[in-house]
C-alpha positions as CSV (number, residue, x, y, z in Angstrom):
1,X,60.6,-10.2,35.0
2,X,58.3,-7.9,36.8
3,X,60.1,-4.6,36.2
4,X,61.5,-2.5,33.4
5,X,64.4,-0.1,33.5
6,X,64.3,3.1,31.5
7,X,67.5,5.1,31.4
8,X,66.9,8.8,31.0
9,X,69.3,11.7,30.4
10,X,69.9,12.4,34.1
11,X,68.3,9.5,35.8
12,X,66.4,6.2,35.8
13,X,62.7,5.3,35.7
14,X,62.1,1.9,37.2
15,X,58.6,0.5,36.5
16,X,57.5,-2.4,38.7
17,X,54.4,-4.5,37.8
18,X,52.3,-7.3,39.3
19,X,53.6,-9.4,42.2
20,X,57.1,-8.5,43.1
21,X,59.5,-9.7,45.8
22,X,62.4,-8.0,47.5
23,X,64.6,-10.0,45.1
24,X,63.0,-8.3,42.1
25,X,63.9,-4.9,43.6
26,X,67.5,-6.1,44.5
27,X,68.0,-7.5,40.9
28,X,66.8,-4.2,39.4
29,X,69.1,-2.3,41.7
30,X,72.1,-4.5,40.9
31,X,71.5,-3.9,37.2
32,X,71.4,-0.2,37.8
33,X,74.6,-0.2,39.8
34,X,76.4,-2.4,37.4
35,X,75.9,0.1,34.6
36,X,78.5,2.8,34.1
37,X,75.8,5.4,33.8
38,X,74.8,4.9,37.4
39,X,77.7,7.1,38.6
40,X,76.3,10.1,36.8
41,X,72.5,9.9,37.5
42,X,70.8,12.4,39.8
43,X,67.5,10.6,40.3
44,X,65.7,7.3,40.4
45,X,62.0,7.0,40.1
46,X,60.7,3.8,41.6
47,X,57.2,3.4,40.1
48,X,55.4,1.0,42.5
49,X,51.9,2.1,41.5
50,X,51.0,-1.2,39.7
51,X,52.4,-3.8,42.1
52,X,50.8,-6.3,44.3
53,X,52.3,-5.6,47.7
54,X,51.4,-9.0,49.2
55,X,54.7,-10.5,48.2
56,X,56.9,-7.9,49.9
57,X,57.8,-8.9,53.5
58,X,58.9,-6.7,56.3
59,X,62.4,-8.0,55.8
60,X,62.6,-6.0,52.6
61,X,63.5,-2.6,54.1
62,X,66.5,-3.9,56.0
63,X,67.9,-5.8,53.0
64,X,67.5,-2.8,50.7
65,X,68.9,-0.4,53.2
66,X,72.0,-2.5,53.7
67,X,72.6,-2.6,49.9
68,X,72.0,1.2,49.5
69,X,74.4,2.0,52.4
70,X,77.1,0.4,50.2
71,X,75.8,2.0,47.0
72,X,76.1,5.4,48.6
73,X,79.9,5.2,48.1
74,X,79.5,5.0,44.3
75,X,77.0,7.9,43.9
76,X,76.1,10.0,46.9
77,X,73.9,12.5,45.0
78,X,70.7,10.7,44.2
79,X,67.1,11.9,44.6
80,X,64.9,8.8,45.1
81,X,61.3,9.2,44.2
82,X,59.0,6.4,45.3
83,X,55.6,6.3,43.7
84,X,52.8,4.4,45.4
85,X,49.3,4.9,46.9
86,X,49.4,1.7,48.8
87,X,49.6,2.2,52.6
88,X,51.5,-1.1,53.1
89,X,54.1,-0.1,50.6
90,X,54.4,3.3,52.1
91,X,55.1,1.7,55.5
92,X,57.8,-0.5,53.9
93,X,59.4,2.6,52.3
94,X,59.3,4.5,55.5
95,X,60.9,1.6,57.3
96,X,63.6,1.5,54.6
97,X,64.2,5.3,55.0
98,X,64.7,4.9,58.8
99,X,67.4,2.3,58.2
100,X,69.3,3.8,55.3
101,X,72.4,5.8,56.2
102,X,73.1,8.1,53.2
103,X,72.7,11.7,54.4
104,X,73.0,13.3,51.0
105,X,70.4,11.2,49.2
106,X,67.0,12.9,49.1
107,X,63.9,10.7,49.3
108,X,60.3,11.4,48.7
109,X,57.1,9.4,48.4
110,X,54.6,10.6,45.8
111,X,51.4,9.2,44.3
112,X,51.8,9.8,40.6
113,X,54.3,9.9,37.8
114,X,53.2,13.5,37.0
115,X,54.2,14.7,40.5
116,X,57.5,12.9,40.2
117,X,58.3,14.6,36.9
118,X,57.4,18.0,38.3
119,X,59.8,17.4,41.2
120,X,62.6,16.4,38.9
121,X,62.1,19.4,36.7
122,X,62.6,21.6,39.8
123,X,66.0,20.0,40.6
């Protein structure tokens, strides 16, 4: 498994490592949504700083956006923080954000865990 899920008091920290595929992200999201705590979280940090982007295809944004458009009905108040410095991953995230249809979810791309923690502390 190329990811770890850390439940926090008000959110989730998802740490991805090494080579991942869209199915790793989908599996992690399904584990989150299948947990009763998901309904109460206010943020998800997707730490993509230590991944190899070569295994993520341009199909990933469409698949993930379709899933999240359904998940929005379970919890429509989530702040998604995507952490990466990789320009390819940034393009994939931006493509995802163009396709996702959840107007109340806030989304931001940052380049460090420290910046993400500062943003969460200001919620």
